[in-house]
Residue, then its C-alpha position, 0 to 999 in steps of 0.5 A: m671222200t669220194a665213193r670210189l676212194q671209199e670203195l678202194l679203201r674197203q677193198k684194201a681192208l678186205l684184202a688185208e683181212h684175207a691175207a691175215w687169214l691166209d697167214r693163220e691157215i699157213a701157220l696152222e698147217q705148218m704146226r700140224s705137219g710139224g714144221e716151224v711157223p714163220p715169224a710173219a705168220s705167228g706174230g700178232s695174228p689171232a688164232p683161227s676162228a671157229h668159222a674158218p674152213q677146216p681141211a676135210g682130207a679123206e672125207a672130201d675124196t670120198i664125197l667126190e668119188q660118190y657124187g662126182g662124175s667122170p669128165a667124159t660122162v659130163h662132156d657127153r651129157v652136155k653135148r647131148g643137151c646141146i643137141l637136144y636144144l638145137v633140135a627143139a629150136l629147129l622144130l619150134t622154128a619150123i612149126s612157126v614158119v608153117a603156122i605163119h604160112y597157113l595163117s597168112h594164106r587163108p581165104 
């Protein structure tokens, strides 16, 4: 079996595992909302594991409000940083040109 075939089979197994996890999560959300569980999701899938991510709901919104910045603020900070890097690069270039000029024209 070639290395490429082994890698493709591994990727296929990972995708199948991910699809099964998605089915379990969909079934769990449907049970929480009082809806019916589709037969594909409930048939043969083990219960969600303890390490599966659980929805945080309002906690996530609170954390985002606390630590997240507005997009305008982030945009301004990035713009300011880019201008700062440009000015620093121009200064470094100017200092290098002046230093090379003085060092090459010494008597």
